[in-house]
Residue frames as qw, qx, qy, qz and C-alpha x, y, z in Angstrom:
[[0.000, 0.887, 0.461, 0.000, 0.00, 0.00, 0.00],
 [0.410, 0.394, -0.014, 0.822, 1.35, 3.44, -0.98],
 [0.283, -0.679, -0.442, 0.514, 1.34, 6.21, 1.60],
 [0.190, 0.973, 0.132, -0.024, 1.09, 9.95, 1.04],
 [0.663, 0.421, -0.153, 0.600, 4.37, 11.29, -0.41],
 [0.509, -0.389, -0.375, 0.670, 6.42, 13.12, 2.21],
 [0.126, 0.068, 0.101, 0.985, 6.17, 16.52, 0.54],
 [0.396, -0.459, -0.477, -0.636, 2.36, 16.30, 0.51],
 [0.630, -0.505, -0.564, 0.174, 2.13, 15.02, 4.08],
 [0.432, -0.262, -0.241, 0.829, 4.28, 17.93, 5.26],
 [0.010, 0.235, 0.284, 0.930, 2.25, 20.47, 3.29],
 [0.478, -0.491, -0.444, -0.578, -1.24, 19.77, 4.63],
 [0.136, -0.211, 0.667, -0.701, -2.47, 20.30, 8.18],
 [0.657, 0.127, 0.348, -0.656, -5.97, 19.02, 7.38],
 [0.145, -0.080, 0.944, 0.286, -6.46, 15.46, 6.07],
 [0.447, -0.159, -0.569, -0.672, -9.46, 14.30, 4.07],
 [0.562, -0.230, 0.456, -0.650, -12.36, 13.58, 6.46],
 [0.222, -0.034, 0.974, -0.012, -13.28, 9.92, 7.00],
 [0.510, 0.503, 0.519, -0.467, -16.88, 10.73, 6.04],
 [0.469, 0.670, -0.303, -0.489, -15.80, 11.66, 2.51],
 [0.058, 0.377, -0.910, -0.162, -13.75, 8.48, 2.13],
 [0.365, 0.199, 0.870, -0.265, -16.73, 6.36, 3.20],
 [0.534, 0.644, 0.214, -0.504, -18.95, 8.18, 0.71],
 [0.300, 0.650, -0.560, -0.417, -16.40, 7.77, -2.08],
 [0.126, -0.208, 0.968, 0.065, -16.00, 4.03, -1.65],
 [0.396, 0.409, 0.778, -0.264, -19.76, 3.67, -2.10],
 [0.451, 0.810, 0.201, -0.317, -19.97, 5.96, -5.12],
 [0.554, -0.295, 0.531, 0.570, -17.14, 4.82, -7.38],
 [0.459, 0.549, 0.552, 0.429, -18.91, 5.50, -10.71],
 [0.004, 0.981, 0.178, 0.084, -19.46, 9.15, -9.74],
 [0.515, -0.713, 0.290, 0.377, -15.93, 9.38, -8.37],
 [0.606, 0.002, 0.564, 0.561, -14.44, 8.12, -11.64],
 [0.319, 0.772, 0.443, 0.326, -16.58, 10.44, -13.73],
 [0.149, -0.988, 0.007, 0.040, -15.45, 13.47, -11.77],
 [0.624, -0.482, 0.418, 0.451, -11.86, 12.23, -11.76],
 [0.575, 0.350, 0.520, 0.526, -11.93, 12.09, -15.57],
 [0.109, 0.927, 0.263, 0.242, -13.33, 15.62, -15.66],
 [0.447, -0.848, 0.152, 0.240, -10.64, 16.79, -13.23],
 [0.659, -0.183, 0.469, 0.558, -7.85, 15.43, -15.44],
 [0.407, 0.613, 0.467, 0.490, -9.33, 17.14, -18.48],
 [0.123, -0.977, -0.135, -0.107, -9.67, 20.43, -16.60],
 [0.610, -0.631, 0.257, 0.404, -6.10, 20.10, -15.31],
 [0.594, 0.162, 0.477, 0.628, -4.87, 19.84, -18.90],
 [0.162, 0.827, 0.373, 0.388, -6.96, 22.88, -19.84],
 [0.395, -0.905, -0.012, 0.159, -5.53, 24.83, -16.90],
 [0.643, -0.341, 0.369, 0.577, -1.98, 24.08, -18.02],
 [0.433, 0.451, 0.493, 0.605, -2.81, 25.23, -21.56],
 [0.074, -0.943, -0.296, -0.131, -4.37, 28.42, -20.17],
 [0.507, -0.716, 0.165, 0.451, -1.03, 29.33, -18.56],
 [0.560, 0.029, 0.499, 0.661, 0.64, 28.96, -21.97],
 [0.205, 0.704, 0.490, 0.471, -1.88, 31.26, -23.65],
 [0.262, -0.943, -0.205, -0.029, -1.90, 33.86, -20.86],
 [0.393, -0.828, 0.330, 0.228, 1.83, 34.00, -20.12],
 [0.889, 0.429, 0.029, 0.160, 3.63, 33.08, -23.39],
 [0.254, 0.838, -0.372, 0.307, 6.64, 35.23, -22.51],
 [0.541, -0.591, 0.549, -0.238, 7.49, 33.05, -19.47],
 [0.575, 0.426, -0.662, -0.221, 9.54, 30.40, -21.26],
 [0.082, 0.201, -0.928, 0.302, 10.27, 28.08, -18.35],
 [0.477, 0.169, 0.572, -0.646, 6.65, 28.13, -17.22],
 [0.697, 0.419, -0.190, -0.550, 5.36, 27.52, -20.76],
 [0.428, 0.374, -0.819, -0.079, 7.71, 24.56, -21.24],
 [0.092, -0.055, 0.893, -0.436, 6.66, 22.95, -17.98],
 [0.553, 0.280, 0.395, -0.678, 2.95, 23.55, -18.57],
 [0.624, 0.403, -0.477, -0.470, 3.16, 22.04, -22.05],
 [0.317, 0.203, -0.922, 0.096, 4.57, 18.85, -20.56],
 [0.237, 0.086, 0.740, -0.623, 2.07, 18.89, -17.73],
 [0.632, 0.299, 0.011, -0.715, -0.87, 19.26, -20.14],
 [0.600, 0.296, -0.689, -0.279, 0.26, 16.18, -22.07],
 [0.160, 0.091, -0.919, 0.349, 0.61, 14.17, -18.87],
 [0.404, 0.173, 0.510, -0.740, -2.82, 15.23, -17.62],
 [0.680, 0.313, -0.267, -0.606, -4.34, 14.18, -20.95],
 [0.442, 0.207, -0.873, -0.016, -2.72, 10.75, -20.61],
 [0.093, 0.058, 0.811, -0.575, -4.30, 10.43, -17.18],
 [0.565, 0.266, 0.121, -0.771, -7.64, 11.47, -18.67],
 [0.639, 0.285, -0.599, -0.390, -7.33, 8.73, -21.28],
 [0.253, 0.127, -0.923, 0.259, -6.46, 6.18, -18.59],
 [0.312, 0.161, 0.623, -0.699, -9.50, 7.06, -16.51],
 [0.638, 0.316, -0.162, -0.683, -11.71, 6.94, -19.60],
 [0.498, 0.237, -0.818, -0.164, -10.40, 3.46, -20.35],
 [0.017, -0.042, -0.881, 0.471, -11.28, 2.27, -16.84],
 [0.466, 0.275, 0.313, -0.781, -14.72, 3.80, -17.22],
 [0.619, 0.308, -0.482, -0.538, -15.24, 2.03, -20.55],
 [0.338, 0.130, -0.928, 0.087, -14.25, -1.28, -19.00],
 [0.078, 0.236, 0.773, -0.583, -16.92, -0.66, -16.33],
 [0.059, 0.548, 0.711, 0.436, -19.47, 0.47, -18.97],
 [0.163, -0.716, -0.369, 0.570, -19.62, 3.94, -17.42],
 [0.415, 0.747, 0.315, 0.413, -20.51, 6.76, -19.83],
 [0.407, -0.184, -0.119, 0.887, -18.53, 9.98, -19.80],
 [0.068, 0.863, 0.405, 0.296, -20.17, 13.39, -19.56],
 [0.296, 0.400, -0.228, 0.837, -18.86, 16.83, -18.82],
 [0.430, -0.669, -0.552, 0.250, -19.46, 18.14, -15.31],
 [0.005, 0.917, 0.007, 0.399, -19.60, 21.72, -14.12],
 [0.289, 0.462, -0.578, 0.608, -16.97, 23.03, -11.73],
 [0.571, -0.449, -0.658, 0.198, -17.30, 21.80, -8.17],
 [0.342, -0.929, -0.116, -0.074, -17.73, 24.07, -5.16],
 [0.740, -0.455, 0.163, 0.468, -14.09, 23.34, -4.31],
 [0.547, 0.165, 0.353, 0.741, -12.58, 24.43, -7.61],
 [0.063, 0.785, 0.379, 0.485, -15.01, 27.30, -8.06],
 [0.456, -0.880, -0.115, 0.064, -14.34, 28.74, -4.61],
 [0.668, -0.371, 0.225, 0.604, -10.57, 28.54, -5.03],
 [0.409, 0.393, 0.412, 0.713, -10.80, 30.21, -8.43],
 [0.127, -0.890, -0.337, -0.280, -13.01, 32.95, -6.99],
 [0.573, -0.751, -0.006, 0.327, -10.25, 33.74, -4.48],
 [0.653, 0.114, 0.255, 0.704, -7.76, 34.50, -7.28],
 [0.056, -0.729, -0.104, 0.674, -7.00, 38.20, -7.46],
 [0.606, 0.736, 0.303, -0.007, -7.50, 40.08, -10.73],
 [0.184, 0.942, -0.277, -0.049, -4.39, 42.25, -11.00],
 [0.884, 0.221, -0.217, 0.351, -0.94, 41.06, -12.02],
 [0.414, 0.304, -0.856, -0.064, 1.43, 39.81, -10.69],
 [0.454, -0.164, 0.657, -0.580, -0.93, 38.76, -7.87],
 [0.846, 0.229, -0.003, -0.482, -3.13, 36.85, -10.32],
 [0.668, 0.422, -0.612, 0.008, -0.29, 34.66, -11.55],
 [0.008, -0.342, 0.800, -0.494, 0.82, 33.94, -7.99],
 [0.619, -0.017, 0.475, -0.625, -2.70, 32.94, -6.93],
 [0.844, 0.322, -0.231, -0.361, -3.29, 30.77, -10.01],
 [0.514, 0.412, -0.733, 0.174, -0.07, 28.88, -9.35],
 [0.183, -0.235, 0.751, -0.590, -0.85, 28.47, -5.64],
 [0.770, 0.108, 0.223, -0.588, -4.35, 27.21, -6.42],
 [0.773, 0.382, -0.480, -0.163, -2.81, 24.75, -8.87],
 [0.233, 0.370, -0.815, 0.380, -0.45, 23.55, -6.15],
 [0.465, -0.111, 0.580, -0.659, -3.31, 23.11, -3.68],
 [0.846, 0.220, -0.032, -0.485, -5.45, 21.13, -6.13],
 [0.673, 0.397, -0.623, 0.020, -2.59, 18.81, -7.11],
 [0.031, 0.329, -0.791, 0.516, -1.61, 18.27, -3.48],
 [0.619, -0.020, 0.451, -0.643, -5.17, 17.47, -2.41],
 [0.839, 0.300, -0.298, -0.343, -5.60, 15.11, -5.35],
 [0.473, 0.383, -0.761, 0.225, -2.48, 13.24, -4.28],
 [0.214, -0.218, 0.710, -0.634, -3.60, 13.11, -0.64],
 [0.753, 0.101, 0.224, -0.610, -7.01, 11.75, -1.64],
 [0.743, 0.346, -0.549, -0.165, -5.56, 9.12, -3.95],
 [0.264, 0.302, -0.826, 0.396, -3.49, 7.81, -1.04],
 [0.416, -0.081, 0.565, -0.708, -6.46, 7.92, 1.34],
 [0.795, 0.211, -0.040, -0.567, -8.65, 6.00, -1.11],
 [0.432, 0.431, -0.778, -0.149, -6.25, 3.25, -2.14],
 [0.086, -0.115, 0.938, -0.316, -6.95, 0.87, 0.81],
 [0.487, 0.320, 0.565, -0.585, -10.69, 1.06, 0.10],
 [0.546, 0.529, -0.280, -0.586, -10.65, 0.42, -3.65],
 [0.971, 0.192, 0.143, -0.022, -10.78, -2.70, -5.83],
 [0.726, -0.340, 0.330, 0.499, -7.26, -3.92, -6.60],
 [0.554, 0.422, 0.393, 0.600, -7.12, -2.69, -10.20],
 [0.004, 0.910, 0.185, 0.371, -8.32, 0.79, -9.31],
 [0.599, -0.775, 0.101, 0.175, -6.10, 0.93, -6.21],
 [0.728, -0.105, 0.335, 0.589, -3.05, 0.08, -8.31],
 [0.357, 0.668, 0.328, 0.564, -3.97, 2.76, -10.83],
 [0.243, -0.945, -0.074, -0.208, -4.32, 5.41, -8.15],
 [0.728, -0.551, 0.191, 0.360, -1.06, 4.31, -6.52],
 [0.661, 0.208, 0.341, 0.635, 0.61, 4.89, -9.86],
 [0.145, 0.828, 0.254, 0.479, -0.65, 8.48, -9.92],
 [0.543, -0.782, -0.171, 0.252, 0.76, 9.50, -6.53],
 [0.596, -0.291, 0.188, 0.724, 4.25, 10.42, -7.70],
 [0.272, 0.423, 0.424, 0.753, 3.06, 12.42, -10.69],
 [0.244, -0.859, -0.368, -0.260, 0.56, 14.41, -8.61],
 [0.598, -0.686, -0.042, 0.413, 3.23, 15.13, -5.99],
 [0.529, -0.022, 0.316, 0.788, 5.59, 16.24, -8.77],
 [0.083, 0.670, 0.447, 0.587, 2.92, 18.52, -10.27],
 [0.440, -0.856, -0.261, 0.073, 2.42, 20.06, -6.83],
 [0.608, -0.460, 0.125, 0.635, 6.14, 20.80, -6.57],
 [0.383, 0.297, 0.416, 0.769, 6.20, 22.38, -10.03],
 [0.117, -0.815, -0.405, -0.398, 3.28, 24.68, -9.27],
 [0.538, -0.805, -0.128, 0.217, 4.68, 25.67, -5.88],
 [0.636, -0.219, 0.223, 0.705, 8.17, 26.20, -7.29],
 [0.256, 0.468, 0.397, 0.747, 6.91, 28.48, -10.05],
 [0.298, -0.877, -0.342, -0.158, 4.79, 30.39, -7.53],
 [0.602, -0.652, 0.018, 0.461, 7.95, 31.11, -5.55],
 [0.534, -0.067, 0.352, 0.766, 10.10, 32.03, -8.53],
 [0.151, 0.555, 0.489, 0.656, 7.51, 34.16, -10.33],
 [0.315, -0.853, -0.416, -0.006, 6.09, 35.98, -7.30],
 [0.444, 0.407, -0.241, 0.761, 9.37, 37.57, -6.24],
 [0.500, -0.758, -0.067, -0.413, 7.97, 38.07, -2.75],
 [0.016, -0.505, 0.747, -0.431, 9.82, 37.81, 0.52],
 [0.300, -0.061, -0.950, 0.057, 9.21, 34.58, 2.42],
 [0.113, 0.278, 0.659, -0.690, 6.82, 36.11, 4.94],
 [0.460, 0.350, -0.052, -0.814, 4.57, 37.64, 2.29],
 [0.467, 0.173, -0.775, -0.388, 4.61, 34.45, 0.23],
 [0.211, -0.121, -0.935, 0.260, 3.73, 32.27, 3.22],
 [0.264, 0.272, 0.434, -0.817, 0.98, 34.67, 4.27],
 [0.573, 0.282, -0.276, -0.718, -0.81, 34.36, 0.93],
 [0.456, 0.101, -0.874, -0.131, -0.27, 30.62, 0.79],
 [0.030, -0.129, -0.828, 0.545, -1.64, 30.34, 4.31],
 [0.439, 0.257, 0.178, -0.842, -4.77, 32.28, 3.35],
 [0.640, 0.236, -0.505, -0.529, -5.49, 29.93, 0.46],
 [0.342, 0.065, -0.924, 0.156, -4.71, 26.84, 2.53],
 [0.202, 0.149, 0.640, -0.727, -7.21, 28.01, 5.15],
 [0.606, 0.282, -0.093, -0.738, -9.88, 28.38, 2.47],
 [0.555, 0.231, -0.758, -0.254, -9.03, 24.96, 1.03],
 [0.128, 0.007, -0.905, 0.405, -9.24, 23.30, 4.45],
 [0.402, 0.217, 0.418, -0.786, -12.64, 24.87, 5.06],
 [0.623, 0.289, -0.364, -0.629, -13.93, 23.60, 1.72],
 [0.545, 0.139, -0.821, -0.097, -12.99, 19.97, 2.37],
 [0.164, -0.086, -0.841, 0.509, -14.21, 19.88, 5.99],
 [0.373, 0.179, 0.285, -0.865, -17.52, 21.74, 5.68],
 [0.577, 0.352, 0.713, -0.187, -20.82, 20.13, 4.59],
 [0.105, 0.327, -0.556, -0.757, -21.20, 19.85, 0.83],
 [0.728, 0.308, 0.317, -0.525, -24.44, 19.06, -1.00],
 [0.732, 0.579, -0.295, -0.204, -22.50, 17.82, -4.03],
 [0.828, -0.331, 0.404, 0.203, -20.30, 14.72, -4.18],
 [0.601, 0.760, -0.242, 0.050, -17.14, 15.25, -6.19],
 [0.821, 0.149, -0.348, 0.427, -13.50, 14.19, -6.05],
 [0.318, 0.206, -0.363, 0.851, -12.66, 17.33, -4.08],
 [0.421, -0.643, -0.315, -0.557, -15.95, 17.84, -2.28],
 [0.184, -0.480, 0.557, -0.653, -16.38, 18.45, 1.42],
 [0.195, 0.028, 0.910, -0.364, -18.09, 16.35, 4.08],
 [0.167, -0.350, -0.782, -0.489, -21.28, 14.81, 2.60],
 [0.312, -0.164, 0.234, -0.906, -24.24, 16.89, 3.75]]
């Protein structure tokens, strides 16, 4: 059984609630559908960085690679869904993703910093939830999720690293903004949520 990568375990103060894990193990078709949507949206997010910040060569190069990797993950989830005769459909943004995006500031360079920090939070939480789910999944799905842990942890590091390098803030200011977004993220996963999604809160 794979555990949470060390960098992710050290990053989060708030683990996924047991109530969400219990709900997820009983709603695997919905979990897989949203997971597929999340991978597709992650690829779109990476492409959006390329379009919005084409002058940032290192960021563009990394996001191009990340988009391709996210699309491979999307294809892998779709294949599992096909094997289970589960149809794919597009889902709207969850409360989790929508609330984090709403917290992104409008002016630059604050916008770029917030987008990168939100990306880091989403990748880190995805990794943490994969690890939390693995013991409760069928073997084939558990092995698949175990195989995603390292890539999600790596994506988290890339987003966080670019946030640090692009923000050009002193450590206190950087940590203050990161702390604000982490507090919001923790509230979203621990508060009651009417909607069940891969990143949803405690089932209402």
